[in-house]
Every structure is written in structure tokens, then in C-alpha cells.
N, C-alpha and C positions, 0 to 999 in steps of 0.2 A: 549687734546688726546681723541680719539677716543669713543664711548661708543659700550662696552661689545657684541662682538657676539653672538647671543641666536642659543641654537642648542635642539634638543630632540630627547637619543638617539648615540646623537651622529654625529643628520644627522643634513645637514637642505637643502631650495633648494628642487628642484627635484627628489632630493632624497628620503625629509623626504614626500615632497607628493604621493611618493610612496607606502614610508612606510603611512602611514598613509590610501590607498590603498587599499596597504592586507590587513592590518587591520577588513580597514571594508567590502571591497573582504565575509573574513570569515565569518564572517555576513551571508550575501549573497550566501556563496558555503551554512549554515546552511538552507538558504529558499530554496532553489536546493535541497541538498535532502530532507528534510519533504518534499517537495512537489512530489518526488519520490522512498522511500522506498517504501511506501503504495501501493502502483501500483503492484508491488508485490505478494504485501501479498495478498491481493485482489485475487489473484489464486491460492495464498496456500495452500491447503486441513488441514493442521496442525493450520494456524489461523484462517483456520474458522470454525475447527472444533470447537477451542474454544469457540466462540460465537454462538454455535448451529447452523453453516451451517444457514447466514445470505442470505436471501430474494436481490434482486438486490436497490430495495431501501431503506432497514435497510445498504450495503453494501455502498452504493452511501453515506450516510449518514455518517458512520463510516470516511471514508474519509473527507471529507465536514466539521467535525468536528470541522475543523481542525481551516479550516478558518472559524466558527465566536468567536474563541481563537483569534485571527488573528485579526481578525474588535473588538473584544476587549479592546486588547493592542492600536489598532490604537486610538481608544477614547478615551483609557489611556490621550495617550499620547494631545491628544486632550485640556481635560479639564486640564490637569497639570501642561503638560512637556515643559511650557516656567521656570520652575519654579525651574528647572533641568538645569545645561552641556548639550552637544550632549555627549559627555565621560558617562557620567555615570548612562541615559538613555540607551544609550550601555550595560553596564555594567553590571544593574541591569537584560534585557534585559536575557543575554544570564541565567545570574544564573537562569530564573522563567520558562525558556528551556528544561536545563539540571534539577529542581525540577519535571518536565512535562514531559521527557526525564525514571527518575525511575518507574517515577504512573504506564510509560507501560510498560518498562519491565521489571515491577512486578507483571504485571494484572496475576488473575485467573475468570475475569468476564466483563461482556458485563459497566457494571455504570464507575469503578476503566477509563478502559480503552480509554473509553470519556473522563474522567475527564482529564484522563494526558496528553490525548492531547488538548482541548481545553487550558490547565491554558501554553504546552509549546507553543500552536500558540501564546495566549496570550504574553511570553514572544518576540516567533518572531517580531508579528503584531510592538509593541516598537519599535524592531531594525529596520527592515525597512520601520519604519514613517523616524525614526530621519538620519540613516546609508545616503542617497540621501541629506540632508540639510545636516548633517557634512559637506560629502564630497566638495559638493558643492564650499562652504560657507570657505572649503580650500584650492581652486583649481582656478588656475589663471583660467584671462577666455579661456581663448585659448587652453585649454587642460581640458577644463573638460569633452569636450562629451566621450572625447579619455580616459581619467581618467576613466572614467563609463563604459564606455563596455568593457573596463580589468578585474572592477569588477564582471562583470555582466558575464565574464566567465568563473569569479571562482561559479555563477551558477548553469553554467553548469553542472560546474565540480560537484560542489554536484548532479545532477541529472547522471551525466553519475556513479560516484561513489555508489551511489543511487542503481540503475536498475543491477549492476553488480551483490555488497554485493549480491543481490537479489534475480541475477540470478547463487551464490556460492554458495551458503546456500541452495538451493533447494535440493539440495542432499548429506542434512546433517535428519536425519529425529529423530521429538523431536520439543519439542517448541524453543532449542534452534535457528532456521533456524527461527524465525521469531524474537524471544529476542534478540538475536544478534545488529541486523538493529535499532533496537527499541533503545536500547545505546545508537551504536555508534555517533547518535548524541549530546553525551558530550566530545568528544573530539573535538569541531569545539567549542564550545561552555568557554571551558578550555582552546584553544589561544586566546581570546576575551580582555574573562576576565583577563590576563597573561599582555596583551602586551596592550591594551587603558589604563591603567592611567600613560607609556610614554610619551602618545605625545598628542598633543598641541590642547588645548580647541577653537573650531573656534572663532578666531578673533573679528568676526562681532554678535554671539552671548556675548563675553563679553564686547564691544563694546554700545552692545541692554542693560550690565548692569550695565555702568554707569566702569567696571573695565578698566581703558584704556590702564594704565601701560602693564598690565598681557597682553592686544591686540598689545599693539609696538611689547611683545617678541616675541605672534604666529606668526604675518605678518608675523613681520620680519626673527626667523626660517624658515616661509615654503616659503621665499621669498630670500631668498639670500643674505639679508643684518645688513641693522642696524637702532637701530631704529631713529636717523638719517637722513639713506640712502634719496634720495631725493620722490627715487617710491616708498616708503617703509612708505614715511607722505602724496603722497600724493591717494597710494590709503586710507592710514588712515583718510583722508580728504573728501572722496569722501564718504565715510561711515558713516562719525560723521557725512558731510549734510542733507546725506537720510532718518537719523536715526533720525537729528536735522525737514524736515521735517514730516514724521511720526507721529512723537510726536504733533507737531501742527496741521497739519489734523484731523492723526485717532482717534476717539474718543476712542474706547475700541474695544477686542473682539466680541463683534458683528459686527465688521465693516466684517465681514465673510459675513454674511449674511445683507451686502448694497453695495450701491458701490460708497457710500458719500465721499470726499478726498482723497481718497485711490485707489476707482474701486474693493474694497474689495469685494466683491460677483461674478463680470466677470471674478477677474480673477481664484479663489476658483472653477469656473463650471468650468472651462476651464482646473482644475490642475483635477478636480474631473469625466471628462469626456474621459480624455487621457486617465484615468483610466481604465474607463468602457471600453470603441469600443479596449483596448486592451483585456477586459478579454470576450468579445464576440467575438474575430474573434475565438476564439476555439483550441488556443494553450494548454490554462488546461490539455484539450480533453487530448490530448498527452503527456503534464508530471505528472499528475496526475493520470491517468486510459488506460495509450504509451499498455500497456499488457494486457488488459480489452477486449478495441478495437481491436490491431490482437485480439486478439482468438474470442470474440462472435460476431468482426463488421466482422470481413476476413474471418474466418477460417478459423486458425491458431492452430497448438498444444501449450499445455499450454508452453512449453522449447523451442518451433520455436517460439512464438510472446514475450517470457522473451528477447530471443537473437534479435529478429530482432531492439526491444523496446530498449537493452540493445546498439543497431549498430544506434541508432536511436538517444539514447544521446554522441555519439563519434562526428553525423556528424554538428547534435547544433553546440557543441562547434568549430567542425574547420569554420563551419560559423560565430560563432561568429568573429572570427578572422578579418574577414574584415568591419567589425564596429569602428574595433582602428584609422584604417586609415582616411576609409569614412566618420566620423560620426560630425569633426568639417571641413570635406569638403565642402561637401554636403548640412548641415543644414539638422534644423530639421523638414522642415516643409517637404520636395520632399521626405527626407526616411520615411518621416512616408507615403506616399503616394503610394510611390512606394513599400512597402511591402502589402501593405492594396489588394489594384490591383493584388500582383502577392500571397497573402494570397486568395481574391478572385475568383482569375479559381484553383487552388491549394485544392478547398475545390468545385469549381465546379465538376475537374473533377475527382473524388473523389467518388460526387457521382453517374455523369454516371458511374463508371467502378463499383464499391458496388449495383450499381442498376443492372445490370446486370450479375452480380453474379460469372459470369465464374472462376478459379481457376485463371489463366492466372494474367484474370484482377484484381484481389482479391491482387496479389503483384503485378499490376503494383499498383494498389492507393497506396502499403504500400510504391511505390517508389516516387507517387506525396504529401503522407503526409510530406516524410522526405525533399522534396523538399517545404511545409510547410517551414517549422521550421527553411529551410535556413534566406526565405520572410518574417519573423518574427523580427528573430534577429535580420536584416539590418536594421527593419523598423522601428519596434515598443523598440524591448528589448531594443535594444540600446538608442532612443529615450525617450523613454516613464520619467522612475527613473529618468531623473537626471533636465526633463520639467517641470514639475508642481516645484521644489525648484529656477526655470531661472526663470520665471515665477511669483513667489508671491512675492514685499513683505515682508520689513524681520519680522513687526510685523506679521504676516501673518502665517510664511512664514513653520512655525509647526503646528499651525493652522492650515489653507488652506490646511498645506500637509497630514496633516493625517485624514482631511475628503477626502481626493485626498486617500489613504490608503486604509481606508474606505469603498469610491469603491469600491481599490481595491482584497480586499475580502470581501463583499456582493458580490460580480459580479462572483466570484472563484469560495464560498459555491454556486451560484445560478447553476453554467455551472457545478462543479463535481455532482451537486445533481443531476440536473434530463437527466448527459449523459446515468449513466448505462439506465436507466428504456423506453429512447428518443431513444433509439437506439433500443432497446427489439422492441415498439413499430413499431416507425414506420420508422426503417432501414435506405435505404440512404440516405430518407430526412430532414436524422438528418445535412448531408450533407452541403443537402439546406437552408438552417437555418441560416448558420455563414458564406456561400457564401453573399449573400445579405448584414448583416450587414454588413463584408469586403467591401462588393461596393460602400454602402451607406457611408461611412465612410470616401474617396476621397474628394467628394465634402466641407463637411463640415470643413476639417483643410484646405481644399485651402482657405473661404473662412472666417475662425474661427482664425485659428490656427498664430499666431504670431510668425517668426521667431524669437527666446532665440541663436543665436551659435553665439561665440568670444565676448556678449555682456557682459559687467561686469555688474553685479548682477542690480549696481543703474541702468546704466542706462535703465537696461528694466525700471524702474518706468516711468522716463519722457514718454515713449510711451505710457503709460494712461493717459502722466497729458495732463491737460488743454492747447486748440492747442493757440498759436495770439491773439485769437480772444475774451479769455475765456469760449470757447462753451467747454464738456467735447466730446471728439471724438468715433466716433462708434465701437465695437471688428471686424467689417467688415471693417473700417478709418488705423486702429493700423493696425491690418495683414497687410495690401497696406502699408505704411509704414514701416512698421518692411524691408520689401523686398527690400527698396530704401535706395540705398546706398548710396546716399548724403544726404536723410534726417536723417538714425540709423553717417553716421559723421555728421553730425549740432545737434544732441540730443551729441553726447559724449560727443562733443566740451564744449557742454553747460551744462555740467554736474563738466568738467572740472575749466570750468569760474564759477561757481554757488561754490563751492565746498570752494575753492583757496578767495574768495570773500568771505565769512561763515567765512571759520581761519583766513582768515582779518581785519575784522568786532569782531572777539573775542577776535585779539590781542589788538585792539586796547583801545577795551570797559577793558582787562584788566590790558591794563598797565597805563590808567582814573584813574584805582580803585586801581591802587600799586601811583600810583603821589596822588590820596588825602589822601592818607592814610598817605603818606608819608610828606605833609604839614600838616593834622592836629598833626602827629610827633613834628616836628619843635615849630607848634605854643606851644604847652602844653609846 
């Protein structure tokens, strides 16, 4: 008699993966909304009056304080996240964001608003650390990139909702024009809290905790199979093999800062740098401060700036549909490099147009910034959030991912904090800074970033493993091997063979124990 076919919410297989993607994407929609709604408030007279019309530095800190909270949330996940499941971390993060939103909405002074921003940021930092890991551990190797690209389109939808809500509320008088956008964060939190309990826990997390039967149930439902289906059994063996190897070789969480055993530090450093380069590309200048840039850098009126910023996010969303089809076909490395080259060119043109300073060229600069968002979503947004989860070993996936997200929020804070005074003080040269960083990223990606697209997560571990002669490969060697089709095929074959051999050996040992116990009982 066949084992029962498990399901969650009545869904199995890819439909269930889509449900996981949708719920995760609500968290990223909240991420986009929180990035965007403050941009409109930075030019809102009713909002600025509450805080005695702050200067550019204090205004930048009002926006960037959220990123401080996100950074603290990521650090919390680094220290304690592995004690809880992927699902509880998501739910807890959504609850904390709601508390922060209430504090912001009811504020009548600077201290309470800053506390609300930091509290909400803490919740979002928790969510954005665990969501990519949860999704990568549930999706198939062939669809991971596409699922993340779909999820990140929802991030942009959050930006769109934020910008157009700010634009619509600008016609109202009184504090409702900024209190409603603050309160609207709670809507997205409620969806996550209601839906998440009915989804499967990550099978890899369950295996790591020794909850094998629950892992079989989750994995079977996610793969539309049964616990005894060959494909499900094979993937479970590979997961258990990787966990066994990590248990033998990795000493503790301190491997995050060491290379021994599983190349922990090298892989964490790569994940950290991916977030670093994404933020230093200049993208959050447009996401968090779009209306400010269009008004103060290019010279538009407040309403025109809000309108153009809202249109930018619609364009951003349409551009994000392209990676749905490109991300798993082109690969991570190529898209990183294409995106950086395109963004560097766009920032260079923006510097020229804004530097010359005519009205016509100011609008041309706005058009170029639209193109910048297209290159960003194709090259970095579609890749960066999934890349650390693919790159890191299971034992360090949450902690290393948390450090990568710390990088994300640390440099988001830096960029959002310095942009208003930078635009005020050095004008068009601000764009040159971002252009140089984008161009410098290209050779670093080419030589140091391994390809992870369509590889089983456990096969990525073998890319970093000791070679046949016993030597640990350099990161340059790993990057070269990752784009060698024959080498990748050999690694995947080795993974399958080693997983089967380990399972067979465990079966023999278990059978021997049962036989010995039977003989002891017979002797008695």
C-alpha cells in the first residue's frame, strides 16, 4: 500500500511552491512599500511640519533609521535564528513590523517616529533574512531563480503602491496624508501572519534538526510525490549527505569567519560582497529618495517629482518581468555583469546631463534613470537575493545569509544617509561615484563569483570541496570550475553517488544492529 500523498492548503508540487513564493513575496512587497512610502513624505509639508522642517541631514536620518532597525533584525537572525524555524521567523517579523507601523502612525514627535521606524525595520530585517533562504530550500534547482524573480516583482509592486499612495494622499490636507501611508504597512503583515502557518516548513531545516519524518512530508508535498517516490528519496539522501559532511567538518558557528572544513568565510564574504555591490550601485537612491532626487537634483516641482517617481516604479515593475525568463537561462554571473555595465553607463550619462544643467537634459537624466532601473532589476535584483542562499552551506545558510543582509542594510543606511547632503554639496558628481563603483564590480564578479544557477544546493558544496590531490581550491578556481559544464556534471554525479553510498552504508549498519539485537533476544 502506497504512503499517503501529503499536501498543504490542498496544494502539491509546483502549485505549492507558487503558494510559498506568493507568501514570501508579500514580505518583499512590504519591503518595497517600506522603502518607497518615505520617499513621498520627504517632500510632504504636513509631515515635515511635525518635525519642525528638518534639514537634509536629519531628513536623511529619518529615512535611514529604518535601515538601522533592519540591520539589527538581521543580526538577531544571525545569533538566534537557527533556534526557530523559517516559518516562525517570518511570522514574528510581520508582527514586529505591525507594532512599528502603529508607533509611526500615532506619532506626534521625532523620538516616537524614530523608535517606530527602527522597530518596523527590525521586523523587516528578520523577514528579509529568512525569506530567500526559505524559498531557496523549498523550490527546485531548475526554478529557484524564477521563483525569486517573481517574488521580487512584488517588491517593486510595493514601491508602486507606496509612490501612488503618496501621490494620491498629497491632495488631502492635514496629517492623514502621511499617517495613512504609515498605517498601510499593517495590511501586508496581516496576509503573512494568516497564510504562513498553513505552508510547509523548509525540508532542509527539518533535516538539520533531525525531524526526518516531517522533512519527508514537506519535501513530498513540494515535489508532488510520496515519501517513497524515487525522486523524493534521492533528494532527501543528498540533503542528509550534505548535513552529515558538514557535521563532520564544520566545528561551530565560528566557521562563518573561518575557511576550515566548508570554506565558510570565503562563501560568507562572497554573499556579503554581493549585497555590498548591489547597494553601492545607487539603486536605493531612486527607491527611497526618488521624489527628492527628481525635485532637488533635476529641478522638478513637487507634484511632477511625485508623478515621475510613481511612473518610475511602474517601469521598474515592467522591467522586472524580463528576469522571470532570463534568470535561469542566462545564469547569475552574466546577469550580474550585464547589470553593472548598464548601470555604470546610466550613471555616467546622468552625471553629464545633470552637470550641464539645462531643463531638457534634466528630463533626459530622468529617462536615463528609468533605464538604470531596468539594468538593475535584470542584473542584480533578480539574482542578489537568491545568490547567498545558493552559495552558502546549510549549516551556515541562515547565519551567513544574516551577515549578507547586514551588509544590505548597513550600506542601504549609508547610501540613503549620505545622498541628500551629497546631492546638495557635490551635485552631478554624486552620479560619478556610483558609476565608478558599478564599473569596478564587473571584473570582481568575473573572477570571484561562482555560477550557482540550476545546481542542487548540495552540489554547490562540492564546488568548494578539496580537489582530488587534497588541496583546497582558490576562489578563482571555484569560479572557473562553476562555468565548466563537464566539471559541474561530474560534481553532480559525485553528489548522487556519495549520497547513495552513505544511505546504503547506513542501511547495512542498521540491519546489522537489528540482527545483533535479534540474536541477543534469541540467546536469552
